[in-house]
Every structure is written in C-alpha cells, then in structure tokens.
C-alpha positions in Angstrom: -2.0 -12.8 -35.5 -3.1 -11.2 -32.2 -6.3 -9.1 -32.3 -5.9 -5.4 -31.6 -8.5 -3.3 -29.9 -8.7 0.3 -31.2 -10.7 3.0 -29.3 -11.8 6.5 -30.1 -11.6 9.1 -27.3 -14.9 9.7 -25.6 -15.9 12.2 -22.9 -17.0 10.6 -19.7 -18.8 12.2 -16.8 -16.5 12.2 -13.7 -17.7 10.4 -10.7 -18.4 12.3 -7.5 -15.0 12.0 -5.7 -16.4 13.0 -2.3 -18.9 10.1 -2.3 -16.2 7.7 -3.6 -14.1 8.4 -0.5 -16.9 7.4 1.8 -18.5 10.7 2.9 -18.0 14.4 2.6 -14.3 15.5 2.8 -12.8 18.9 3.2 -10.5 19.2 0.2 -8.0 22.1 -0.1 -5.5 23.4 -2.6 -2.2 25.2 -1.7 -3.0 28.6 -0.5 -6.6 27.9 0.6 -7.6 29.2 4.1 -8.5 26.3 6.3 -9.7 28.3 9.3 -9.3 31.8 10.9 -9.8 30.4 14.4 -6.5 31.0 16.3 -7.3 28.2 18.7 -6.1 25.5 16.3 -2.6 24.1 16.3 -0.7 23.9 13.0 0.1 20.4 11.7 1.7 18.9 8.6 0.8 20.6 5.3 -0.2 23.9 6.9 1.3 27.3 7.8 0.1 30.4 9.5 -0.2 33.8 7.9 -2.1 36.9 9.2 -3.8 34.7 11.9 -5.1 32.3 9.2 -4.3 28.6 9.0 -3.4 28.0 5.3 -2.8 24.8 3.4 0.6 24.3 1.8 -0.3 21.1 -0.1 -3.3 19.8 -2.0 -5.2 17.3 0.1 -7.7 16.4 2.7 -8.0 18.3 5.9 -7.8 16.1 9.0 -8.6 17.4 12.5 -7.6 15.6 15.8 -8.9 17.7 18.7 -7.2 21.1 18.1 -4.6 19.8 15.7 -5.2 20.5 12.0 -3.1 18.9 9.2 -3.5 18.3 5.5 -2.9 14.8 4.2 -1.6 15.2 0.6 -3.5 13.3 -2.1 -0.3 12.6 -3.9 3.3 12.4 -2.7 6.0 10.3 -1.2 5.4 8.0 1.7 5.9 9.5 5.2 6.6 6.7 7.6 4.9 6.3 10.9 5.9 3.8 13.6 3.9 0.6 13.3 3.2 1.0 9.6 3.2 -2.2 7.5 5.3 -1.7 4.3 6.3 -3.6 1.3 9.8 -2.7 -0.1 12.6 -3.8 -2.4 16.2 -4.3 -1.3 18.4 -1.9 -3.3 21.8 -2.4 -1.6 23.5 -4.6 0.9 25.7 -2.6 3.3 27.7 -3.3 6.5 25.2 -4.7 9.0 22.2 -3.3 7.1 20.1 -3.4 3.9 18.9 -0.3 2.1 15.2 -0.7 1.1 13.1 1.3 -1.4 9.8 2.0 0.2 8.4 4.9 -1.9 9.7 7.5 0.6 12.0 10.5 0.1 14.9 8.6 1.5 15.9 4.9 1.3 14.7 3.0 4.4 17.0 0.8 6.5 16.7 -2.7 7.7 19.4 -3.5 10.2 20.9 -7.0 10.6 20.0 -6.8 14.3 16.3 -6.2 13.3 15.6 -9.5 11.6 14.9 -13.0 12.6 17.4 -15.5 11.3 16.2 -18.5 9.3 14.5 -20.8 11.8 13.1 -17.9 13.8 16.2 -17.6 16.0 16.4 -14.6 18.3 20.1 -14.2 19.2 22.9 -11.7 18.9 24.2 -11.5 15.3 27.8 -12.5 14.8 30.5 -11.7 12.2 29.5 -14.9 10.4 25.9 -13.6 10.1 27.2 -10.4 8.6 29.2 -12.3 6.0 26.1 -14.3 5.1 23.7 -11.3 4.8 23.4 -11.7 1.0 22.2 -15.3 1.6 19.2 -13.9 3.5 18.3 -10.9 1.3 20.0 -9.5 -1.8 19.4 -6.7 -4.3 16.0 -6.9 -6.0 14.3 -9.0 -3.3 10.9 -7.9 -2.1 10.1 -7.9 1.6 7.3 -7.1 4.0 8.3 -5.3 7.2 7.1 -3.0 10.0 8.3 0.5 10.7 10.3 0.3 13.9 11.5 3.9 14.2 12.0 7.2 12.3 15.5 8.8 12.0 15.9 12.5 12.6 16.3 13.1 8.8 12.9 11.3 8.1 14.4 8.0 7.0 12.6 4.9 8.1 14.1 2.0 10.1 12.4 -1.3 9.5 12.2 -4.7 11.4 11.0 -8.2 10.4 11.0 -9.7 13.9 7.8 -11.6 13.3 7.2 -14.7 11.1 4.5 -12.9 9.2 7.2 -10.5 7.8 10.1 -11.4 5.6 11.0 -12.2 2.0 8.2 -12.3 -0.6 8.2 -15.1 -3.1 5.8 -15.3 -6.0 3.1 -12.7 -6.7 2.5 -9.3 -8.3 3.5 -5.9 -7.0 1.1 -3.0 -7.6 2.3 0.6 -6.8 -0.4 3.2 -5.9 -0.5 6.5 -4.0 0.0 5.9 -0.2 -3.0 8.2 0.4 -5.3 5.6 -1.1 -4.4 2.8 1.3 -6.8 2.8 4.3 -5.2 2.4 7.7 -6.5 -0.7 9.4 -5.6 -3.0 12.3 -4.2 -5.5 9.9 -2.9 -5.1 6.4 -2.5 -8.8 5.7 -5.7 -10.2 4.1 -6.5 -13.8 2.9 -9.4 -13.0 0.5 -12.1 -15.7 -0.1 -11.4 -15.6 -3.8 -8.2 -17.7 -3.2 -5.5 -15.0 -3.2 -4.0 -12.9 -0.4 -2.9 -9.2 -0.4 -0.5 -7.2 1.7 -1.7 -3.6 1.7 1.5 -1.6 2.4 1.0 1.8 4.0 3.6 3.0 1.6 1.5 2.4 -1.4 3.1 -0.9 -2.4 0.6 -3.7 -2.6 1.6 -7.4 -2.9 -0.9 -9.9 -4.4 0.0 -13.6 -4.0 -1.5 -17.1 -3.9 -2.9 -17.9 -0.5 -0.5 -20.5 1.0 -2.0 -23.9 1.9 -0.1 -24.0 5.1 2.0 -21.5 7.0 5.7 -22.5 7.3 6.6 -21.4 10.8 10.1 -22.9 10.5 11.2 -20.7 7.6 11.8 -17.5 9.6 10.6 -15.5 6.6 13.6 -16.1 4.3 12.7 -19.1 2.2 11.1 -18.5 -1.2 8.6 -21.0 -2.6 9.4 -21.2 -6.3 6.9 -23.9 -7.2 4.9 -23.2 -10.4 1.7 -21.2 -9.7 -1.5 -22.9 -11.1 -3.3 -21.0 -13.9 -6.4 -20.6 -11.8 -4.4 -18.7 -9.1 -2.7 -16.6 -11.7 -6.1 -15.6 -13.1 -7.3 -14.6 -9.7 -4.2 -12.5 -9.1 -4.5 -10.8 -12.4 -8.2 -10.0 -11.8 -7.4 -8.6 -8.4 -4.6 -6.5 -9.8 -6.9 -5.0 -12.5 -9.6 -4.4 -9.9 -7.1 -2.5 -7.7 -6.1 -0.4 -10.7 -9.8 0.3 -11.4 -10.4 1.5 -7.8 -7.2 3.7 -8.0 -8.4 5.3 -11.3 -11.5 6.5 -9.4 -9.7 7.4 -6.2 -11.5 4.9 -4.0 -9.8 3.9 -0.7 -8.2 0.5 -0.9 -8.9 -2.0 1.9 -10.0 -5.6 2.0 -13.8 -5.0 1.6 -13.5 -2.5 -1.3 -11.1 -4.8 -3.2 -13.4 -7.8 -2.6 -16.6 -5.9 -3.7 -14.8 -4.8 -6.9 -13.5 -8.3 -7.6 -17.0 -9.7 -7.3 -18.5 -7.0 -9.5 -15.8 -7.8 -12.1 -16.7 -11.5 -12.4 -19.1 -11.2 -15.4 -16.3 -9.6 -17.4 -13.1 -11.0 -18.8 -9.9 -10.0 -17.0 -8.5 -8.0 -20.0 -11.7 -6.0 -20.2 -11.7 -4.7 -16.6 -9.5 -1.7 -17.5 -11.7 -0.6 -20.4 -13.1 2.8 -19.2 -16.8 1.9 -19.6 -16.3 -1.5 -17.8 -14.2 0.1 -15.1 -16.9 2.7 -14.4 -19.6 0.0 -14.2 -17.6 -2.2 -11.8 -16.5 0.7 -9.6 -20.0 2.1 -9.4 -21.4 -1.2 -8.3 -18.6 -1.7 -5.7 -19.1 1.9 -4.4 -22.9 1.3 -4.0 -22.2 -1.9 -2.0 -19.8 0.0 0.2 -22.3 2.8 0.8 -25.1 0.2 1.6 -22.8 -1.6 4.1 -22.0 1.6 5.8 -25.7 2.6 6.0 
C-alpha cells in the first residue's frame, strides 16, 4: 500500500518578489499612473488620460528611450519575430499546419516554411502536400522560430534549420511567458545530462541530451528508444525545479535552472515541491544568482 503524505496548512512569509526578479522593478496595476511627463510615447499596456500615462494591465513597466510599455505578468503569448517557441500541432490543413503556441490565435506553420526530411531545400510539390501527415500530425510537438506576424496577431512559424523540428521524448512544462528570460539562445545542453528548450511562449521542453546530432534527419524523425532511468530522474528533477522557480516568480534561464537543480540535489525528487523544501532551494538559488551578478 502506497504511503500518503498529509499536511496541515501553514502560513509562510512571502519572498521579496522584487529581489527575486533580479533588481528593483516598477510594478503597476490597472489604473495606476506611470508618468505625467507628456514627452513619453504610449506603448503596449498603457493609455493616455488627462495628460497622464496610465497602465491598462498589471505588470512591469519597461522603458526604451521615450517609449513606455507594460509587460503583463500573466497573459497569453504575444509573438515577436525571431522568438523561439515550442508548440503542439492541432490540425493539418491545406499546405499548412495549425499549431497551439499559448497565444490568442492558433499559429501557422506553412508547408513552404519547413525543411523536408534530409534537409532538402526545394519547392514543395503536390506529392509533398499529400504526405504532410507523414511529417507532422495532430498531437506532435515541435520547436520552431517565429517568421512573421499576421495583421490579426496570429503567428507564422518556420523550421528551416536543423535545430528545429519534431520533438521526440521528453517532458513539456507550461509556464507564464513573462517568466522566460529572453536570451541569444533558448536551446541549452545542461551539464546535468539533460537539455531544455525555453520557448518564449512559456512552453518548456526537457529531454535527454542526445549523444550525437543527426544532421540527416531534417528534424522529422523521432527517436523512440527507451530512456534510461538515470535520464528520467534528471528530467523529473529539472521539471520540479522549474515549477519551484515558477512558484516564486523567478525568471527562467539556463543559469537559474542549473542553480536550482544543484540546490535540490540533497533532496529527493518528490520532496522538491514541498513548500518548505521549495523555499529553501529557491532561496539558495536566488542567493547564488545575486552573488554572480555582484
């Protein structure tokens, strides 16, 4: 008979969210006045009333020169060209796939925007269109890059690089897009033996680090070999560490995930999500992040 852990509710002191996010942030709620200076330009998440720039969403104020916008702490993914995303195929249509990417509208992957198996770059024929379901079908997970944004806000994707394509064996973690830190690369081979794809859309893929890159696959062959127990344990630990960081609203990037993973090693995988263990691990990871920044 399996053991059951029972817990009583306990009040816990909240962590300082501003420090967790790596420095002082200007947080606003809807209706808060951001500035009364008329020299600023209105960006996303703001509106002007009585010569005041006011927040229309709850989030973090971001300033780029004279442009002021508010990045919502929670919400759907708003695509930007060049973003790396992880998505799930929801429908196969004529010359295109529809992809769920955590945005308001389904994203689109055109048949003309993929590499065919073997990495071929050529004009897609009627035979390719008939074979679309052989490449990707409903339920398949893919990694892709945002190629363009349609006028209605829908995202157009492409997989014209061998690092993109169909995802085989691993674990999908869904978090708020606002917690994924923008970096030069979102593909990370961690030293613990697993790799992560940090999708800008809040979909994170954790998978065993491949021993060798298969450049002939074109991104559409799935390795279905059994995953060793040691790899599954590393993936499970990474998944729980990411959920611990998310619970305390810490930005997700390769260093924060690795520090949290290393801090979790003295604990069993199943214990990481216990509130007192989570807090201990996150505090240690946060302190290492602050030390490295200093």
